C-alpha positions in Angstrom: 129.0 61.3 98.8 132.6 61.3 99.2 134.9 64.4 100.4 136.5 65.3 96.8 132.9 65.1 95.4 132.1 67.5 98.3 134.7 69.7 97.8 134.0 70.1 94.2 130.1 70.4 94.8 131.2 73.5 97.1 133.6 75.4 95.0 131.3 74.7 92.2 128.2 76.2 94.4 130.6 79.2 95.4 131.6 80.0 91.5 128.0 79.9 90.3 127.3 82.0 93.3 129.9 84.9 92.8 129.0 85.0 88.8 125.6 85.7 89.6 126.4 88.1 92.5 128.5 89.6 89.8 126.2 89.9 87.2 123.9 91.6 89.5 126.2 94.2 90.2 127.1 95.0 86.9 123.4 95.4 85.8 122.8 97.8 88.7 125.9 100.2 87.8 124.3 100.3 84.0 121.1 101.0 85.5 122.9 104.0 87.3 124.7 104.8 84.3 121.4 105.0 82.2 119.9 107.3 84.9 122.6 109.6 84.5 122.6 109.9 80.8 118.9 110.4 80.9 119.5 113.6 83.6 122.4 115.1 81.7 120.4 114.7 78.4 117.7 116.3 80.3 119.6 118.9 81.8 121.1 120.3 77.9 117.3 120.0 77.0 116.2 122.6 79.9 119.2 124.7 79.0 118.6 124.6 75.4 114.9 126.0 76.2 115.9 128.7 78.7 118.3 129.6 75.6 115.1 129.7 73.3 113.2 131.6 76.0 115.7 134.1 76.2 115.7 134.6 72.4 112.0 135.0 72.5 112.1 137.2 75.1 114.4 139.3 73.1 112.1 139.3 69.9 109.2 140.1 72.0 111.0 143.7 73.3 112.1 144.8 70.2 108.8 144.1 68.8 107.2 146.1 71.6 109.6 148.7 71.2 108.9 148.9 67.1 105.1 149.0 68.5 105.2 151.7 70.8 107.5 154.0 69.0 106.1 156.9 66.4 106.4 156.0 62.6 110.0 157.7 62.2 111.5 155.8 64.5 109.9 152.5 63.6 111.2 153.1 59.7 114.8 153.9 61.4 114.6 150.5 64.0 113.5 148.2 60.9 116.4 149.7 58.7 118.9 149.2 61.6 117.5 145.7 61.8 117.9 145.1 58.0 121.6 145.9 58.0 121.9 143.0 60.7 
């Protein structure tokens, strides 16, 4: 094999290796990006669930108050809730 042919072969091998390494690095970065997106989506879902739970707790408090109050206060509370 002549020197120029060997030099071309070496340059070609280095080029192919660098392209392969770059693709591998890009895939790794994309995988991390997807993990980050999934984490953010789960956090948003968790926050929504907490907010919904707080709303449900507030509704239960109102229902407990209505269930344990005398009839007159219950009627007043119902009217008050209708006005809102």
